[in-house]
N, C-alpha and C positions, 0 to 999 in steps of 0.2 A: 505494500499499498503507498505507493510512493508521496514523499510530505505529508505525511502523518505528523499531527503533533497531539500534545497532550496539554493542559493547560498548567501553565507555570505558576500561576497566582496560587493556586489551590493547595500547594505542597508549602508554603510560606515562606520560602526561598525562592532565589531566582535560579532558573534551570540554567546548566553550566553549559557549553557544547560538547557535544559529545564525541570524542576520538575515537573509542572503541571499547567494547566491552572489560578489555583489560586495565583499562586508565586507573584504576587505583594504585595497582601495584606499579604501574609503569611509573607514576607521576612520585610514588613515597620511592622507588630505586632510584629514580633520575634528579629529584627533586628540581622540576624544571620550572621554578620561580627564579627570578631572572637574575637574582646573586650568583644562583650554580652556573648559569651561563660562562662567568670568569674560569671555570674549572672543568667545564665539558671537554677541554681537550686533553686533560690528564688521561681519558681513555685511550688519547693516543701515543701518549709517551709517560712524561712526569710530571713537573711543576711549569707554569708559564713561566717562570723566572729561569727555566733551563730549556725552554721550548723555541727554535729555531722555526720560525713562521716559512711558510713556502714561499713566501712575498720577500724581495729587499727593499720594497718599495715604502719610503718610510710615511709618507702623506697617508696611504692606505694603510700602514698598520697604526696611524696616530687616529684615524677616523673610527677605523676597526674598534680599538681598545675603547674610545668615546663612545661609539655605540652601544658596547656592552653594559657600559655604566650610566647610558641615559635614562633607559625606563624606571630603574631603581631610584634616581634623582629625582624624577616627574612623576610622583603618585598623584593620581585623583583623590584630594581630601575626602571626597563625598562616597567613594565607592572604595578606595582604597588600591585602586587596581592600576599598575604601572602603565605608563605610556609606553607601549610597544611601539608605535608608528616613529616616535620618535628616534629610537635604535634602528629603525629598518632604514629609515631616512638616511642615518649616518654610515650605516655598514653598507647599502648599496653604492654610496658615493665612494666607500672603500673600493668594492668592486670594480666600478668605474676608472678607479685608479690602477686597477690590475685584475681583469676577468680572472686568472689562473688562480687566485688568492680563493683556494677550497676552504680554509678555516672558515673566511667569511661567508661564503656560500652556504656552507654549515651554519653558522650564526644566524643569519637571517631567514634561514629555513626556519629555526626555532623561532624566531619571533615572529614570522606569518603564521605557524602552528598555533602559539599563543592567542594571536590575534582573531584566530578563526578562518584565517583565509588558507584552505587548506590547499588548494589547486596553486598556488604561488609556492607553497612549501613546498610541495613535490618536485615543483618545476627545481629548485635549488638544492634540495636533496641529491636529484639527478644530474645535476650540473657538476655538484661537487665529486660526485663517482665518475662522472664522464671525465674531469681533469684527472684525477687521480683514482683509480679504483683501488688502489691499496693505500687508501690514505688513513684508514682507521685500524691499528693493529688488531683489534677486537670486531672489527665488522659491523660496529652499531649503527653506523649510518644506513647501513642495508636494514636494518631492524625498524629503525625510524620509519625509515621509507615503505618498509613492508605494511605498518599498521595502517599508517594513510593511505594506501592502496585498498587496504581491507574496507577503510572507513567509506571510500568511495564508490566500492563496489567492484573493483576491477581486480577481481580475485587471480586471475590466472597471475599478473605482475606480483602481487601478494605474496601467492606461494612461490613464484622464483626468486623473488629478493630474500624471504625466509631460507632457501635451502642454500644459497649463496652464506646467508649469515651463519647460518648454524656449521657449515664447513669450516668456521675459525675456532681455531683452537685456543686462542685467548679470549674466546667469547664470553661475556658475562654469564655466569651460571643462572641467575635468575632471568635474564632476560631468554635464555635458551628454555627455560620451563616456560614461560610465555609466549615464546615462539614455536613450540609444540601443541600448545591449547590455541594459539590462532591458526597455525596450519590446518588443525582438526576444523575447524569452524570454517576455512577459506575452501578446503577441499569439498565440505558439505555443501557450502553455498554455491560453487562451481556447479556439483552434479543438480542441486536443486533448481540450476537455473537452464539446465540442460532437460530439465524432467517437470515442467510447471505444472502447477494444479489449475484446474479452472478457476477464472475470477474475471468477473464482468461486473464491476461496480454500476451503480444506477442512483442518480441524485434522488432524494427522497421528493424533492419540489418544494415550490415557493412558500407553501404553506407552514413548513418548518425552516427552511433557510432563509437567510435573507443578507444583507451587505456587513452586518455585523457574524463575528465567529462563533458557530454553534458546535457543538460536542456535548462528549458524554452523556448520550442518551440510555435511559432506561425506559423498559417495558411490562405492561400488565399482562397476565398471562391469557387473557383474550385476545391479545395482539393489536388492539383498539385504541390504545391511550400510551403516548408518547410523552415522557417527561425529559427535557435536557435543559444543558446550561447554554447561556447566551452574554458574551459578555459585551456590554453596553455603554454608552458614553453616559456620565452623571456627573453633572456639574454639584451637585452636593459633596462629592467625595473630598477629602482633605487633602491638600498634597497635589504635586503639579502632576501627577496622571490622573484626569478624570475618566476612569472608566471603573466599572465593578460588574461581577457576574452575578445573574437571576437565574432564576428556574422559569422556565417557559412548556406550556404543554398543550399538544393538538390530540385530536380526534380523529380515528379512520371514519369516512364517511361509506355511506352504502355503496357509493361510486368507486370506492377504494382509494379515496383521496383523501389527503390528511387536511384536516381542517388549519385556518390561520392560528398559528400560535398566539395564545394569550399568557400574558404574566400570571404567575401565582401570586396569592393574596399578599399584603403588604408584611402580615406576622410571619412571614415566609421568607419573602423576600427583602432584604435592608441595603442600606447602603455600603455595607460588607460585602465581603464574597463569599456565598454561598456556591458549592459545587459539588458535583461526583454522586449524585443523587443515586439509591437503590429503593424500587418500589417494592411493596410487599405483592404477593399473588392476587390478592382481591382489592388492591389498589387503595386501600385505606389506612396504610403505613408508609410512611417515607422517612427514610435515614439519610442524610446529607453530611457532606464536611461542611464546617465556618472556621473562618479564620479572623483571629482579631486584626484590630486596625493598628496604626503605626504606635499605639500606647501599648500594646500587648497585652490587654484586658479587657477591651470593648469588643465582645462577638456581635454587637447588635441586638436591638429589639430587650435590652434587659438580660441576654442569655449568659449565662455563667459557663466559663471553660477551666480546664484546668492546666493549661500552658498549650503554646501552640496551635496547629489546628486540630480539632476535635470533632467527634461523631454527634450530631444531633438528633432526636426523633420527634415526630410529631404524628397525631393521627386525625383521620378524617371521620366527623361522626355526622351522616346523612352528607350535606354539601358543604359542610364547615370544616376547616382546618384549625385544629387544636394548637395553642402556642407552641413551639417548638421546647424541647429540654435537652440537657446534656444526656446522653446516653448512660444509663447506670452501669453498676457492676464494675468489673476488674477491666475495661476498655481503653479508657482517655488515661494518657499519662501527662505527663511533662514534654514528650516526645510529639512527634505529629502523627497523629493517625488521617487517615485518608482512603478512599477507594473502597466505599463498604459494598458489599453483596450479601443479600439477605437470601436464604434458604426459602423454598417456596411453602414449607411447612412454617417458618416463620421463627424456627428452633435454633437454627445456626445464622452467625454471621462470618464472613470472611471480610477481612482488611489489609490493607498495608499500613505498617509500621515503622516510621523512619527516625534516623537520629546520625549524629556524627560519630565516625568510628575514631580509633585511637591516631589515624593518620592525618585527621579534621577531614576526611573525604564523607559524604552523604551516603549512607547505607539504609536499606530498606529491605524488609522480607515480610511475607504473607503470615497471617495468624489468625486464628478462629477461637470463637469463644461461642458458649451455649446458654439458651436460654432456660435457668431454672424454675424449679416449680412455684418459688416464691415470688417470680417476677422480674428478678433480676440477674443481667449475664455474668456468666463465670469469670474468673480470670482468664483473659488471653492468653493462649499458647501457639508457638511457632510452629506452623508446618514443617515436616520433615526435610534433613536436608537432600532429600532426593528432589524435592520440590525447591526449596530456600537454596541458593548459591552463595559464596562469598559476596557476589557482587549484588548489583539491584535488581527486586523485583518491583516493577510500577504500577501493575495494575492487577486485578481477579475478578474472576464473576465464576459462579457456581451455578449451571445451568438449572432450573426447576425438575429437571430429573432428578437432581440431589446427589449425583453419581458424577457429573465431569465439570471438571474445573478448567476453565479456559484461564491463562494469565500471561503476563507480559514479563521476559527476565532477559537481563544481560549476559547471565551466568552460564546459560546453557549453550551447546553447540548450535550458530546460528549463521543469518547473513549478515550481522554486523548491528550495531545499536540494541535498541529492545527488539526482540523478535517474539512471534505470540506461540504459545505452546498449549498444548491439552494435556489432560492427566485424567485418569478414571478410577473410580473408587471401585476396587474388587470385593468379593463378597465377604472378606474377612473386615472392611474397613480401612484396608490399606490404598496408598495411592502408587498408581503404575508409572512407570518409568515415562517423562514427558515425550509427547511427539509434537517437533517443528512443524507447523503447518505448513510450510512449503512455501516457494516462489510462484507466484509474486503476490500472494497475500502480506508474506515478509520478502523485505528488501534491505538494503544496507543503510536505509533511513531508519527513525524510532518507529517500530509499532506499537500501538497499546490501546487499553479500553475497549477490546470488543463487546459487543452485546450481540448475544444467540437469540434468536424469537424462539420461545416455549416451543414451537413445532421441530425446532432445529434445523428448519430447512433455508431459514435466512438469518444472516447475521448484519450487523449496522459497525459504521466505523465512521470517525471524522478524517477531513481530509481537505486540502487547500489545492486538491487538483485544478488542471485548467477546465473552464467550461462550467463553472461553480455559479453563485450569487453572489459571490464576494470574498470573504477570507476563508475561514473554515466551516465546511457546509459538513451534514450528515448524509452519507450514502448507505446503499444496501447492495447486498451480492448474494447470491445462490451457494451455501455451503456445499463444498464438496462432501459428495455421501461419507466417505471414510472419514471424516472429521465432525460428523453430525454426533450428538448425544442420544440419549435414548428418546425417542419419540413421546411427546406428552401431550394428554388433552385436558382442555379446562371443563371442571364439573361445576355448574350454577343454579342457584334456585332461589326461593324466599320462602322463608318461614314465619306462619301466621297462623291466628287462631282459627280453629275448622269452623267454628260458627258465627262469629261476628266479621271475620276476613281480616281483623287488624295485624299488622305486622309485630313480629315476636325475634328479642334477639337471644333466639334459640342459640346453645352451645352445642357444637355438632362435632364426632369426632368420625375420621375415616380410618377403617383397617385393613390392612391384606390379609384375606380370609384364609390363603395358605399358610402364611407364615406367622397369623397373628399379631404382626408388629403394626404399632399405631402408626400411621401415614399423615395423618394430619389433624390437629386439636385446636380448633377457633369459635367464633362467633360472631352470628349474624349481625349485619350492622343494626346499632339504637333505633334509628330511624324508621327505615324501611323494610328490613329482615332480610336483606338481601346479602348472599354470599357466593364466593367463588375461590375456587382453591385448581390446582394444577395436578395433575396425576400422571404417572408412567404408564402407558400401555401394556396390554398382555400379563395384566393383572384381573383378580375377582374382588372387591371390594364390598366391606359392609360399612353403612350408614349409619349413624345414631345420634339423635336431635333429642334435646331436651331443654325444658323450661320450667321454673316452679310453678306449680300450681296445675301441671300439664301433663297428661301422660306422654312418655316419651315415643320418639317414631324410629324406626327404622325400616332398613330397606337395603336391597343385595344389589349389584350390578356388575356386567361383565363388560372389561373391555381388554379382551383377548382379541376379537374380530373386532378392528375398528378401521377397515378398509373404506375410506371415503368420509370417515367419521370425524369433526372438528370438535365437537364439544359433546356435552351429556345435560339437559336439563332436568332438575325435578321439583316441583312444588312440595313443600314440607307442611300439610296440614295437622295442627297440635289440638287435640281434645281437652278439654276441661276435666280434670279429675273428677268431678262431680258428675262427669256424663258417663252414662253406662255402655256407651258406642265400644264394641269389641275392638281391640288393638292386635293387629296382626304383628307376630314375632317373626319377621321375614329371615333373620338371622340365626333361626332353631335349625338345625339339621338333622337327619334321620337316617342310617342305612337303609336301602331298601328293604323294604317290609319288615322292616326290625323297629323296635321302642328303645335302643340304645342310642344315647345322644353322641354325636361326632363332636370331635375336640373344638372344632370352629363354633359350635352353640353357645360356649361359657361364656365368651366374652358378652353375648346379647344376654345370656340370662344373668349376668353379673351386674348389668346395667338394671334388670328388674328387680334385683335385689337392693340395689342402692335404691331406686325408686321406693322399695316396701319400708326401707330403714328410714327414708327422710318422710314418709307420710305414713305414720307409727299407727294411726287410726285406721288404714284403709283395708279392706279384706277384697280379696278377688278368686274369680273362677278363672280355672286354666284350661282351656277346651282342645280336642283334637278332632281334626276333620280330616276325611278322605276325600278323593274322588269317587266315581261310580263304577270304575273298572275293578273286577273283581268280586269276590261274594260279599254281599251284604252282610251277614254275620261276621264274617273275618274282617271286612272294613271297621265295622265298630268296636270289635275287640282291638284291634291295631290303635284306633284312635284313643280308646280308653287307656291304653297302655302307655300312649307316647304322652298324654297329657298327666298321666301318673309320674313319669320319668321326670318331666319337669318340676311337678309338685316335690319329688324326694330330693332332686338336686337342692331346691333353694331352701328345703328345711335343713340340708346338710349344712348348707351356708349360713345358718343361724335366724332364719324366718320361723316363727312359731307356726305349729303345723294349725293350729286355728283358726289362721290367719288366711289360709288356701283351702281350695277345694279344686278338684279335677274332676272332669265329667268328657267322656268320649261322644262325638255327636255323628261318627260316622261319614256315609254320605247324604245325610240328611238335610244339610243345610249348604248346598254350593253357592259361591260366590257368582258361577257362570252356569247356566242350567244345561245340559245336554242337548236340549233341543236347539240353543243358543251355538254350542258348539259345532255341531254338524253343520251349518251354515257358512263355518269360517272355511275359506279357500283353500290352505296350504296344512300340510299336516304339522309343521313347525307352530302356526297360530293355534292349532287344534293343542299341541303339547303345551303351550303357554299356559293356555286355559286351565288344562287337568290341573298344571302346576298351582294356580291359584286356588282352587278348590282343596289341594293339598297342604293344610297349613296347624299352625298352632296360634292359638290367640289367647287374650286374657281381658277381664271385663270386671270392672269394680261390682261388688254386690253390697255393700256397704261403705 
């Protein structure tokens, strides 16, 4: 993704130019700050005092030495940055006096490199080698040239220079280690470019993109609401740079076009920077990054932080967003936290934590934390070294499948800068070896902050490539199949009173019937009763919904055969406890023609147990029902035994036997009569009708 950028302001510090992914070790080894330039030629022989320059031109030598000193003597008082340009001007004058002065060629290359002018630096390193291929006893110039070629994506030239450098017997041993790492990446990059993956980015359009920079998109599980960061001009911002970052939101119309983006409300957007959002599956919880202003303490709108950039959380009730608060628990620290990604069940958050290492360079890793039963987040833990490296990990995304992690890193074998990778969680909960997403998704530029749609087919990113609407724009592309996550569908519905139709903020639970593992536990919207969750396909699920004063609701559904299916909708009517309407226990299962409970039934029966414990005066009748197939007497006996099995289980769990009765009705009370079943067109529909008749129910009798 050529010319991909991330937001430099969101990290509190200004983004330094990327030289290459080994920059930390390189700079600590070389001490490339300007004072060290006086000693760079020690690599060639001994000390400057004993060194005879390759030129005898005294004027060239004087200009050269003055040029080495000039940046150190001319420090910008605002930034503390040396004036590299002054040194470049003087040393280039030295080169004019003697173009074969290779020491000056190397020095000006160093200064150009520090100034971020990589093409000029390459040109002068090449000139120094051309003048005297053996000028360095350690071959270090070949090493410097190699990493700049790597940075520019000239992998063949990089490999050639590395191999030349590695032949030097006096080569710096630390440089040799870095050279081997770089050679691996350059060889990988060369092969990746020879075998590109499918990549055809498309601009998402003027509803979202503008002349301002747009980036950091996040999307709801239904794929219909896109929230992103836009950097805008704002005269309210103190200081010389009158810009700040706000959130905007756009909705996908019926015509598959994104509507004109509108800013989030003022209690979310402030004159400070807000960025890197992650939105919960239901679109009702938003976690984002906020950084303090120049005072270091004001996060905007009376928000309190712990120092540097912190994660904040807000929730949506109906159509109103609450005031954000600092994310509780062990997540925020005095270091900076950024790039949050919330799992679809809302129980795990992944994020980037950054700090300065001992060498004074910025370091950042991926951390995760889990939501505890008391509503607080656990202490964050660093992901294993298989994921995190000694270099920077700069963004992270956990897909709604809960198993696929996309992240950006400068430390794994790649094409240069930050590359995008994926790792999948295995059945034991361990992360697999990261896979590079390949070229041209990854390039020698920085790639970062990938967003993969819940269905896994589409991915979003930001780029300032030609043909956009201005600065950074948001694009999408079709994700290559081998890089896709597990497909997920969204499951939505409304919880309401079955009698008066008023919405209820029912608590719901979704369970994998095969494993018994809870996949989602959440609550419907307090105002409209709506809920929406993301679920991986190829599983069967049990849904349980409860609300105080009401019978609980249960249902099961199959997501194994989902061809052509995008979502599942289910209305959830809850009946008041005073109602004697029978409640079907849809997740109670028996073996064929037997009364023994299958293990997956216990989840639902425990819900019924909780209901009885919470409503201690309620008495119920458990009833068994069959379809009309088979002998009537046998069906009656089977239904009685099945109802009795449920009663026995509840009593074994501590419910007094005088609160429960059981009765078998056999085939006498069908939900769908045989005459109606006979009119159904397919055998599949008929079997579903028979299944509805085979059921276990309970009803309140007092």
